[in-house]
C-alpha positions in Angstrom: -65.0 66.7 18.4 -62.0 68.7 19.3 -62.3 71.9 21.4 -61.3 75.0 19.5 -58.3 76.8 21.0 -58.1 80.6 20.9 -54.9 82.5 21.1 -55.0 85.4 23.6 -52.5 88.2 23.8 -51.4 90.5 26.7 -52.7 88.3 29.5 -50.4 88.9 32.6 -48.9 86.0 34.4 -50.2 86.0 38.0 -47.6 86.0 40.8 -47.2 82.9 42.8 -47.7 83.4 46.5 -45.4 81.2 48.3 -46.5 80.1 51.7 -44.0 79.7 54.5 -43.2 76.1 55.1 -42.3 74.7 58.5 -38.6 74.2 57.5 -38.3 77.8 56.3 -39.3 79.0 59.7 -37.6 76.2 61.7 -34.0 76.2 60.3 -33.2 79.9 60.7 -34.0 79.5 64.5 -31.2 76.9 64.9 -28.1 78.2 66.5 -24.6 76.7 65.9 -24.4 73.5 67.9 -28.2 72.9 68.0 -29.4 69.5 66.7 -32.6 67.6 66.0 -33.5 64.0 64.9 -35.3 63.4 61.6 -36.3 60.4 59.6 -34.0 59.7 56.6 -37.0 60.1 54.1 -37.3 63.8 55.3 -33.6 64.5 55.3 -33.4 65.5 51.6 -36.0 68.3 52.3 -33.9 69.5 55.2 -30.7 69.8 53.2 -32.5 71.5 50.3 -34.0 74.1 52.7 -30.7 74.6 54.6 -28.9 75.3 51.3 -31.6 77.8 50.4 -30.9 79.7 53.7 -27.1 79.3 53.6 -27.2 77.2 56.7 -24.5 74.6 57.1 -25.5 71.3 58.6 -23.9 67.9 59.3 -25.6 64.7 60.2 -25.0 61.2 61.6 -27.1 58.1 61.7 -28.8 57.7 65.1 -27.5 54.7 67.0 -29.3 55.2 70.4 -32.8 54.1 71.2 -35.6 54.8 70.4 -34.5 55.8 66.9 -31.7 53.2 66.5 -33.2 51.2 63.6 -31.0 52.9 61.0 -33.8 55.1 59.5 -33.1 58.3 61.5 -30.4 60.9 61.5 -29.3 63.6 64.0 -28.7 66.8 62.3 -26.5 69.6 63.7 -26.0 73.2 62.7 -22.3 73.7 62.3 -22.1 77.3 61.0 
């Protein structure tokens, strides 16, 4: 038996409360020239958050131990 659906009018859409994420607090603290190391699988989240804040970054694959296995990048704030 199918549930009966009822049309309702004038129900307000609740606001979404966005919680602060770590990146939204971390990235604005970076000064030009500051850097950090992050795994490649987290890098997409970093670039998305930096674009949101208008923060320009550049990155390079880490070649020094202990993160030299090709799955880490060093990220610098450049502007």
